N, C-alpha and C positions, 0 to 999 in steps of 0.2 A: 683528148682521150687516147691512150696508148694503145696502138695497134698488136694485140698479143702474138696475131700470127706471123707479123713483121719481126717483132722481138724476137719470138722462137726461131724465125729461119736465121736471123743475122746473128745468133748466138748470145744476144744479150740476156736471154730468159733462158736460165738453166733449173727446169724443175728438180733435177736430183740434188741440186745444190741447196735447195729449200727443203729437201725430205726431212720430217721429223723423225729423229730416231734417239734412243734412248743411249746417249753418249757413253756415258760409265759402262754400260753392258756391254756396247760395241767394244768398246777401249780394253776390257778385261777379257774379253774373246779373242781378240785381235792380238793380246800379250799371250793368252794361253796356246794359241794357233802357232805363234812364232817361236815359244818354246819348245814344244812338242816336233815343231817345224826341223827346228837345231838338232835337237836329241835325234831325232829319226836321220838326219843328213849326216851327222858323226859315225853313225853304225853303217853306212851304206858306201859300196864300192862305189866306184867312178862310173862304172856302167850303170849301175842302180840309181844313181843321181841324174844322170842323162834320161834314163826312162820317168823317173820320178818328175823332171823338168818338164818333159812332154805332159805328162798327165794332168800337171798344174796348168800347162798351157791350155789344154783342152778345157779342163774345167772352168777357167776365166772366160773363154771363148763361149762357152755354154751358158754360163752364167749371164753374158751380155746379151746373148741372144733372147733369153728369157726375160731379161730385163726391158728390153727392148719392146718384147711383144705384150708385157703388162703394161707398158706406157702407152702404146698404141690401143690397148684395150679399153685402158682407164680414161684415154681420151675421146675414144667413140662413145664409150658409156656417158661422158659428162656432156658431149655434144649431143648426145639422144636425151638427156634431160633437158638441156636448155631447150631443145626442139619442141619438146611436149608440153613444156612451161609456156612458150611464146605462140604454140597453136592453142592453146587453152585462153590465152589473152585475147585472140582476136576474136 
C-alpha cells in the first residue's frame, strides 16, 4: 500500500498536476490574456512596463498564497471526513 504522506513529502504525489479543469476553456482564456497583455505592453512606456511587471509578480505571489491556503483547507477537511468515518466505524 502506498504511503500518501511520504509520496507527498518526497514530491512524487503532485495534487495540482492531477486537478481536473476544462482544458479548452483554460487555453482559450490563456490566449485571451496573452493577446491583451501584448497589446497593453505595446502601448506602455518602459517605466509603465516595469510597474506592470511588478504588479504581475505580486498577483502571482498572491495567487500562490491563496492556492496553498485552499490546498491546506481541503486537506484538513478531507482528513476530518476520514476521522468522522473512522470514528463511526469503531
